[in-house]
C-alpha positions, -999 to 999 in steps of 0.1 A, spaced: 289 -131 337 275 -119 371 241 -110 380 237 -91 414 207 -91 436 204 -67 466 186 -81 497 161 -59 515 174 -38 543 211 -49 536 240 -32 520 256 -64 509 254 -77 474 249 -115 468 265 -125 435 249 -153 414 264 -165 383 240 -169 354 246 -184 321 250 -161 292 220 -176 273 198 -169 303 210 -135 307 205 -128 269 168 -140 273 164 -115 300 179 -86 281 162 -92 248 130 -84 264 140 -48 275 134 -17 255 161 -1 235 166 26 260 178 2 287 199 -17 264 218 14 255 224 22 292 235 -15 299 263 -12 273 281 11 299 283 -18 325 315 -35 311 336 -43 280 320 -77 279 285 -63 281 292 -38 254 306 -64 230 277 -88 238 250 -61 232 266 -51 201 269 -86 186 249 -99 157 234 -127 176 220 -103 204 207 -77 179 190 -105 159 174 -119 191 163 -84 203 146 -77 169 127 -108 170 115 -102 205 104 -66 196 85 -73 165 52 -72 184 58 -35 190 49 -17 157 69 15 149 66 33 118 99 48 107 96 80 83 122 102 68 111 140 72 125 172 59 118 198 85 111 233 75 127 264 92 135 268 121 144 233 125 157 230 90 167 195 95 165 160 78 155 136 104 140 100 110 109 101 130 92 74 148 53 70 148 28 47 163 9 32 134 -20 22 156 -27 56 166 -52 78 146 -29 106 138 4 86 137 15 101 170 54 102 175 66 79 200 105 88 201 124 120 197 134 128 160 168 113 148 188 138 127 205 122 98 243 132 100 264 145 70 235 163 52 240 194 72 275 193 63 266 195 26 245 225 33 274 243 49 299 233 23 278 244 -7 258 273 12 226 260 -4 200 234 3 206 198 -12 179 183 -33 157 163 -11 151 135 -37 188 130 -39 187 114 -5 173 78 -9 164 56 22 160 19 19 153 -8 45 146 -20 71 168 -51 66 178 -70 96 172 -39 116 192 -16 96 184 13 71 207 24 44 207 60 33 222 70 -1 236 102 -13 260 109 -42 286 119 -18 281 91 9 263 60 19 253 56 55 240 26 75 216 34 104 206 13 132 173 32 142 168 12 174 203 20 188 201 56 170 236 48 155 250 57 122 280 43 102 295 58 70 306 31 45 338 33 25 330 52 -7 326 32 -41 358 32 -58 342 32 -93 361 54 -118 344 62 -150 363 55 -181 378 85 -199 354 98 -226 323 82 -210 294 94 -190 278 75 -161 248 80 -139 233 59 -110 200 43 -120 193 23 -89 202 14 -53 198 -18 -34 202 -31 2 197 -63 18 208 -90 42 221 -125 31 211 -157 45 239 -155 72 227 -119 83 257 -101 67 245 -73 43 252 -60 8 249 -26 -8 243 -24 -46 248 6 -69 236 3 -105 254 25 -131 249 32 -167 282 39 -185 284 50 -220 295 78 -243 257 83 -250 246 73 -216 208 70 -223 204 53 -257 234 29 -255 235 18 -219 263 -3 -206 254 -17 -171 279 -18 -143 269 -33 -108 289 -21 -77 285 -43 -46 296 -35 -11 300 -67 11 300 -63 49 320 -93 54 350 -78 36 341 -41 43 350 -35 7 335 -31 -29 336 -52 -60 325 -44 -97 303 -66 -118 302 -58 -155 268 -68 -170 279 -55 -204 255 -48 -230 235 -81 -225 210 -66 -200 199 -40 -224 189 -16 -195 175 15 -209 160 32 -178 156 23 -142 140 44 -113 165 58 -88 138 66 -62 130 43 -33 95 36 -45 110 20 -77 128 -5 -57 123 -33 -32 144 -61 -15 122 -93 -14 130 -130 -13 168 -122 -10 166 -103 -43 169 -66 -51 142 -54 -76 140 -23 -97 114 -10 -121 131 -6 -154 127 -8 -193 145 -31 -216 160 -16 -247 145 -31 -279 118 -23 -305 93 -11 -279 112 -5 -247 95 -33 -227 85 -27 -192 101 -53 -168 117 -57 -132 154 -59 -130 166 -83 -102 199 -89 -85 203 -119 -62 226 -105 -34 238 -142 -24 246 -154 -59 253 -119 -73 235 -128 -104 213 -104 -125 180 -113 -141 145 -101 -152 109 -105 -141 80 -98 -165 59 -69 -157 20 -73 -155 -1 -64 -185 -12 -29 -177 -28 -13 -209 -20 23 -202 12 19 -182 33 42 -205 14 72 -189 13 62 -152 34 61 -121 44 29 -105 59 15 -72 72 -18 -61 65 -32 -27 57 -64 -8 22 -73 1 8 -105 18 42 -121 12 42 -114 -26 59 -90 -48 35 -61 -58 32 -33 -82 11 -1 -74 2 18 -107 -19 51 -113 -20 80 -136 -16 109 -113 -27 135 -140 -61 118 -146 -68 113 -108 -76 76 -115 -79 51 -88 -46 31 -78 -44 -4 -93 -25 -29 -70 -11 -60 -89 2 -89 -70 26 -117 -84 9 -147 -67 37 -172 -77 70 -155 -76 88 -155 -111 56 -165 -130 43 -139 -152 8 -154 -155 3 -152 -118 2 -113 -118 -34 -104 -107 -50 -71 -102 -59 -75 -66 -71 -41 -55 -83 -8 -69 -83 21 -44 -86 59 -44 -79 81 -62 -58 102 -41 -60 138 -55 -25 156 -54 -8 126 -39 25 120 -56 28 82 -55 21 52 -34 53 41 -16 47 15 13 26 -13 22 20 -15 59 9 -47 78 -4 -63 46 -36 -40 45 -24 -4 44 -10 17 15 8 48 26 7 78 2 32 107 2 24 143 -4 54 166 4 57 163 41 22 147 45 10 112 47 -23 95 40 -33 59 49 -59 40 30 -71 5 36 -66 -20 8 -102 -33 5 -107 -62 -18 -142 -50 -27 -126 -22 -46 -118 -48 -74 -154 -53 -83 -173 -23 -67 -164 14 -72 -186 45 -62 -185 81 -72 -207 112 -73 -224 120 -105 -226 149 -128 -259 164 -139 -257 156 -175 -286 140 -195 -262 121 -217 -266 82 -221 -275 68 -187 -250 40 -194 -220 63 -194 -199 68 -161 -212 103 -155 -182 112 -134 -181 148 -120 -153 170 -132 -128 167 -113 -137 130 -103 -151 127 -67 -151 90 -56 -170 75 -26 -154 54 0 -171 22 13 -173 39 47 -195 64 31 -217 37 15 -219 19 49 -231 51 65 -260 51 40 -269 16 49 -255 2 16 -237 -30 23 -214 -49 -1 -190 -79 -4 -166 -94 -29 -174 -131 -36 -161 -160 -57 -186 -156 -87 -171 -188 -105 -181 -209 -76 -212 -194 -62 -229 -228 -58 -204 -239 -33 -191 -207 -20 -189 -209 18 -189 -171 23 -221 -168 4 -237 -195 24 -226 -177 56 -241 -145 45 -274 -162 35 -276 -179 68 -267 -150 90 -292 -126 71 -320 -151 66 -319 -150 26 -340 -181 20 -351 -172 -16 -328 -173 -46 -332 -168 -83 -314 -153 -114 -320 -124 -135 -303 -116 -168 -307 -79 -181 -297 -75 -218 -316 -67 -250 -315 -105 -260 -326 -120 -227 -351 -97 -211 -385 -96 -225 -398 -59 -232 -362 -48 -227 -366 -11 -236 -396 -7 -212 -381 -28 -184 -348 -8 -185 -367 25 -185 -387 13 -153 -355 2 -137 -341 38 -141 -371 54 -124 -361 66 -89 -380 44 -66 -377 24 -32 -387 -8 -19 -403 -19 15 -376 -47 18 -339 -50 12 -327 -53 -25 -301 -79 -27 -281 -84 -60 -250 -106 -66 -234 -99 -99 -222 -133 -112 -215 -120 -148 -214 -87 -165 -217 -53 -147 -241 -24 -141 -248 8 -121 -269 12 -89 -276 48 -82 -284 58 -47 -291 92 -29 -269 105 -2 -281 125 28 -281 157 7 -300 143 -21 -270 140 -44 -268 110 -67 -240 84 -59 -233 59 -87 -222 25 -75 -205 3 -103 -208 -35 -96 -189 -61 -115 -185 -97 -116 -181 -109 -79 -198 -80 -63 -228 -85 -40 -247 -53 -28 -277 -48 -4 -298 -16 -5 -317 -12 27 -355 -8 26 -367 26 21 -337 41 1 -343 59 -30 -324 43 -58 -324 33 -96 -305 8 -119 -291 8 -153 -267 -11 -174 -234 1 -184 -219 4 -218 -215 -35 -218 -253 -39 -219 -252 -72 -200 -256 -83 -164 -266 -115 -147 -275 -112 -111 -286 -135 -83 -316 -121 -65 -320 -129 -29 -348 -124 -4 -361 -132 30 -392 -155 26 -414 -151 -4 -400 -121 -28 -419 -89 -31 -404 -69 -60 -429 -40 -59 -412 -6 -66 -427 27 -53 -416 55 -75 -408 87 -57 -423 104 -38 -434 78 -13 -420 94 18 -452 83 39 -443 46 38 -432 31 70 -400 17 53 -391 52 42 -397 68 76 -376 40 91 -347 46 66 -347 84 73 -348 79 110 -320 53 110 -296 67 83 -305 104 77 -319 121 109 -295 101 131 -265 115 115 -280 151 113 -287 150 151 -251 140 157 -240 170 136 -263 194 155 -250 183 188 -215 189 178 -223 224 166 -242 232 197 -214 221 218 -190 241 198 
């Protein structure tokens, strides 16, 4: 293979032979646009640039350039189904490349003179740089980097006479030798839902053909999700949310190892109200994960992580985020810290914050009912950690089981100067004059110093005022550490569990004196207002004036 260098001021070309591996090292560093142009240089370049080895090398070299790939259904006048490319590091997910129309979908519209069902098209991947697009009439492979599509041969499955069948799941992934397989799960039976007979159809890229695996009745598959957020390829295995037939239709995860072509099961986490919620499968921090929430109750999203693959007892509720009103389902983990939510053609990104497991905050209603009740507004209105930060309320999630040796707690104490420490247990059995004390705690007041509480057992509510004097309830549980700034009006109460054990921290000798409202003349209150209230109001006024 020749590399030509033109000398300055000369029309002659000096030919220099370079080894192919050196040439590949140069080419893999180039953007896709350049690669597409160089495929026209010669037949040998075209073959080399389309080879598996080069594509894999180029993928590895380009991983540092993050691009978010999204399937979008554009409204008229575009009226098209496309893949769009976005910069995930930009505030508004700006597009970084022209839309890539998905072929064959417009053919369906023309043939039937009506729109196809959007949910009938399922997109899976990326796997080794490829995306697989499913429709009942075709299966397409897409290389987004090269903007190329390939239609696979149709699945040859023929339903037995007198039976019914329907597709209950799709799968797509690459094997250890970088070939790929496509999987179609089908239920076949005269009574297709209640007496399922599972058939697995597998396309193998090495043979460009399909094979059929009859799982029979042993899998007892009663239901599986046929949407992308019910499926994930991880650890060389395709996973689907499913139910096992039996006395109680047990929730589980159906697995198919694409190398061994063996079916199996993983146990589902113990989510008490799972029957009434939505769930999705994805990968988070190198672990299989499940997102669950009840979209009708507008509850927060629970993120469960299987810390040790295949071990049911390793399922851990890692995060609680949201809720996301009117968003249909969580469907993608991004860079191990973001969850992408889908709402029609809109997307919302929210950070997975481990503090949400032990701290939640929301605006309170005006009810005079038992102060230990949650007192959510209707509809619920949750408050983000960013909002609490703006009010000067700081928080951490710490290891409450090892607080004596926790290096993170030690770091916080040293950096903030918390030299004093003791414990306080609040419950009818442990706190003298409990009724009087709990009444005093719930009187709105402020302190002239920070109030630092680290919940090492139990739970309780800290209520704080926002800039508009509305109450925000902050629920702290075991592992939560919270700092209320000097001068903020607040109050405390137990929740319905009637118990909390809290570590109290202080700078120097402790001063626990409460100043019940009103005490706006205190220097600490004036400083708080100037720092966290008037500062923001000034920003808002400046913006209004500029407008």
